[in-house]
N, C-alpha and C positions, 0 to 999 in steps of 0.2 A: 504494500500500500504506500502511496506517495502523498505527502502533505506538505504544502508550501507555507512557511511562516513569514508573514510580512507585518509591518506596523508603520505608524507615523507617516501616513501619506500626506497629511496637511494640505489637502486640496484647497486652493484659493490663496496660498501664501505667495509672497513676493520675496525677492532677494535685493535688498537695498533699493526697493521700489521698481526693480526690473520685473517685467511680466514673465511668469514661468508657465503660462498656459501650454505652450508647445512642449515643454519638458514633461508636463503631466500627461499630455496626450500620448507622447512617445512611451512613457512608462506604462500606461494603461494598455496600449496596443501590444507592447512587449509581454506584459503579464498574460493577457488572453492567449497570445501566440504560444507562450511557454506551457500554459495549462493544456492547450489543445495538442501540441506536438508531443509532450511528455506524458499525456494522459494522467494528469494529476487528479487525485481523488478528492482533495479538499484544500481550500485556501483559508488560512487564518489571518485576520487583521486585528492585531492586538492594540487597538485604540488609536485615537486621533486620525480618523478618516478625514475630517475637515480641520482647517486651521483655527476656526473660531466657531462660537456657538451659533451664530447666524451667518452661514457661508454665502458667498456671492452666487448668483443664479448660475453662472457658467460652471462653477465647481459642482453644484448640485446636479446639473444636467450631465456633466461628464461622468460623475459617479453613478448616476442612474443608468446611463447607457452601458457603462462598464459592468455593473452588477447584473444587468440583464444578459449581457454576453457571457459572463461567467456562469450564471445560473443554467445556461443551456449546456454547459460542459462539466460542471463540478458542483460540489457542496461548498458553501461559503459560511464561515463563522466569524462574526465581528463583535467587538465590544466598544464601548465609548471610552474616550480618554479624557484627560483634563482640559483639552481644548474643545471637545465635542459637547453639544448639548444632549444629555441622555434622552430627554423628552423628544427632541426633534429627530435624533438619529433612530430612536426606537419607535417612532410613529409608524403605524401600520404593520408592526412586526407580527401581529397575530394573524394577519391575512397574507403574509408573504408566502412565497413558494415553499414547499416542504423542505427544499434543500438550501434555503437561506435562513440563517439563524442570527438574530441580533440580540445580544445580551447587554442590557443597560441597568438592570436592577440587581444590586448586590445580594439581595435575599434569594436570588436564583443561583448563587455561586455553587451551591451543593447539588444542583440538578444537572447531571451530565448530558451532553449531546452525543448520541451514538453516531459514529461514522461507519458506513458500509464499504466493503471492498467491492471490486468490480464483479465479483461472483455473488454479491448480496449478503455475504457473511459480516458479522460484527468485526470491524477492523481496528477501531480505537474509540475511546471515550474521552470527550473534551469537557473540561470544567472551565468555563469562561468567566473571569472576574473583571468587571469594569474598573475604571479609575475610582478609587475610594476617597472621597473628601472627608477627612476626620470630623469636621464640624457636623456633617450630615450623618455619616455612618455610625458615629458613636451612639446615636439614638437608634438608628434603624437596625443595627446588628447587635444591640445590647440584649442580653438574655432576659426575657420577661414573658409573662403569660400572654398567649395569643388574644388579640382583641383589646389589649390594654396598653397604655402608654408606660414606658419604663420609668421607674422612680429614679430620683437623683443619684442614689447610691448604686444604681444598676448601670448607669452610663459607663461606656468604655472610656479609657484614657484618650485624651485628644492627641493622637499620634497615628501616623501611617502604620507603625508597627502593630498597634493595638487593633486597628480595624482590619488590617490584612490577616492578622492571626485569627480574628473572629470569622472571616470569610473562609479561611483554610480549615477551620474547625468544622464548618459545614461540609467541605469537601471530604475531610477525613471521616466524618460520620456517615456520609453516603457510601464511601468505599467499604466501610465495615458493615453497614446494615441496609444499604439501598437495594434497588431493583437489580443492579448488576453486581452484587457483592461476590458472586461466584464466578464472574467473568474473568477470563485470562487475557483479554485484549489490553494493549498498552493504554495507560491513562496519561493524558496531556493536560497541563494547566496553563491557561492564558492569564496574564496579569499585566496591568498598566501601572507601573510603580517604579520608584528609584530604589534599586537594591544597592546597599552599601558596598563600595568597592568598584562600582561601575565608573567609567570615565566620561563625564559630561562634556559637551561642546558649548560654544557660545550661543548656539541657536535655540537651546531649550529655554523657553520662557517659563516663568512661574516655577522655577526649580531651585531648591536650596539644598546644597550638599550637607547632609547631617541633620540632626534635630528631628523635628516632627515629620519632616518630609522624606525620610528614608526608612528602609526596613532591612533587616539582616537576611541574607540568603538562607540562614538556618531555619527560618520559618517554614520553608518548603520541605523540610525533612519531616515527613508524616509518619515515619516508622519509629518504633520505640528505640531502635538502635541502628542508626544509619539513615540513608536517604528515604527509604520507604517505597510506597507503591507508585510514585510519580515517575514516569519514564522520561519526561521532558517538560521544561517550563518555557513557554513561548512569551518572552517579555516584550513590552513596548514602553516607550517614554524617552530613552536615550537615542540620539540620532546617529551615533557611530556604531557600526556592527561590532559586537564583542561578546566574549564569554564572561560570565561572572560565577561566583560561588567557588566552593572548594571541593576536595575529594569526598567529603562526607555528605555533600549536597547532591540532589538529582541534577542531571545535565540541564543547564539553563543558558539561554542566549538572548541578547538583544539583536533583532534582525537589523535595526537601524532604519532610518528613513531612506526611501528609494531615490531621493534627490538631495543634493547638498544645499543647506540653507545658511551656511556661513563659511568664511574662508578658513576657519579652524578645522573643518571636517576634511581631513586629508586622506582618510582611508577610503578605498574604493567601495562604492555602494553595492549592496547585494541583498538577496532574500535567502532564507535557509530552507533547503529541501530536505525533508525528513523521509527516510526510507525505512519502513517498518516490515520486518520479517521475523522468522522464527528465532533468529539470533538476537533480536533487540532492535534498537534504532541507530541508524547511521545518518550523518549529516553531510550535506554538500552545499557550498555557497554558489548561488546562481547570480552572476554579475548583472547589475541593473544597467540599462542603456544610459549613455551620457549625451545629453542634448548639447550642452555648451560647457566645456571644462572650466574649472575654477583654478586660477593661477595667481600666486603672489610673487611679485618682482620687487627686489630690493637693490638699490644702487643709486648712483648719481643720475641726474636727469638725462645726461648724454648716454649713459649705459642703458637706461630704460628705453629711450627712443631707438637706440640701435638694435635692441632685441624685439621691438614691437612687431615686426613683420611675422615672427614665428608664433605669436599668440594673438594676432589681430582679431580672431573670431572667438577668443576666450572671454569669460568674465574675469576681470583683473582687479587685484588690489595692488596699487603701486606705492611703495615706500621710498621716498626720495631722500637721499642722505647727503646732499650738497651742504657745505657749512652754512651758506646763506640760502634763504628761500629763493629759488629762481623766479624771475619775472614771468608772469603768465604761465605758471607751472601747470595748473589744472587744464587750462585751455590747450596747451601744447601736447599734453599727454592724451587728452580726449581726441585730439585731431588724429593722433597716430593709433590710439586704441579706443575705438568707438564703444566698446563694452567695458571700459574702466568704471567700476562701480564705487571704488573707495581709493582716494588719493590722500596720502599722508606725508607731511614733511617731518622727518625725524633725523636730525643731524647726528652723526656718530661721535661728535665731539662730546667730551664728558661734561655734563651740566654741573653747575655749582650745587653743593649739598643744600637740601632744604633746611630752613631754620627749625629749631626745636619749637614745638607748639606753645610752650609757656612763654617764649620770647616774643611772640607775635604781638601781644597786647601792648608791649612797651616800645615797639619799633616805630620809626617814622613811616607813615603810609607810603610816601614816595619811594622809600627804599624797597618796599614790597613790590611796587610797580616795576622798578628797575630790575629786581631779581626775577620777576615773571618774564620780562622781555628777554633776559639773558637765558633763562631756562627754555623758553619757547624757541629761541633762535639757535641755541646750542653754542653760543659764543658771547664774549664780552661786547659791550657797545662802544662804538667810536665816540670821540669827543663831540662831533657834530650830532650824532644820534642822541647822546645824552642831553644836549642843549634843546633839541626838538622835543624830546620827552618831557623835559622840565617845563618848557613853555606851554605845552599842552596841558600838563598837570596844573599849573597855576591858573590857566584860563578856565579849566573845568572847575577849580575851586572858587574862582571869582563868580562864575555863573551860578554855582550852587549857593554861594553866600548871598547874592542878590535875590535869588528866588526865595531863600529862607526869610530874608528881611521883608520882602514884599508880602509874604504870607503872614508874618507877625504883625506888620502894619495894618493889613486888611482885617485881621482878627481884632486888633485893638480898636479900630474904627467901628467895627460891628458891635463890640461891647459898649462903646460910648453911646451908640445910637440906642 
């Protein structure tokens, strides 16, 4: 049996305001082609189908068309992420096709989705856990009597660890006592969460490493001694593909996003193909298509312009290292690199050390201005530049002083009246 693990499509997202519609279309077409050619039995989407709770119409139409094409070929299981709206993504889930499963309610975490082989036999059981907001789920997953509201002392701790543990307790209970308790089919868990030890990139929004927004990999050990019955954990949330967990944990991976959303995402994008057979589960990375490569160039303006021809069709981040900021820097780079999305002047000269925080209150404000100019330019100011800065500083202070006096005089006249 073949199962494709994907996540974090983020349909509707842009890259530094650049339109990624064509990149999304390329990904969706390639996904459908891969499913058809390799006869994949199921596609998992571990959260963040859309980039925001109210996605643009073009993103909704693209996903609708892609889902319809996939449903003709395979089974699809998806969960909501921290960017999706569970209510909007889950709308109509009860009337969806039999082979399209949308899980947005954490209380269904312990209800497995059976996946069939091409012969019609039970091939795998999937437990789909959506993104768990601690503020919501500490109420919803709290142990209490059915039909009643949980009492204050019954609420879960406000942390991802606590609510994920509660969802996994439901999974564990079903494995032990549920309808498929005697089944030998592999059990797969989907979860949209930050597992401690994962490597985030700069494109994950609303993500805090550590604290209430992370959970240890050990939570997925559902056995009394060792990993337990989970054969694989299909994670979503982090955009760089990576393994997490240790030897005592069940195999778990982030498939990563199919498209790069920041210049910090340097690993090739891919999906994870799971092959289930009598010996267990093996994995294969399926490369994602690249619509426009992301490239970071660092050097002097002359170096960057001389290399422009080789990356003219790339999305580019240009870091200019000239000691002085070149005139018309951005315009000259964009003329040579039409897809330059980020242009930064960062001189390689050593900047002066920042003052100690306690010293700022006693410093002359103009000294702080001069220091900012030195740090921004990466060099000391010339005598002429210091004279210009000083003249501008005094003029600004005079304007501020006159404005303040005018306000005081106006207030005094008003009080006299």
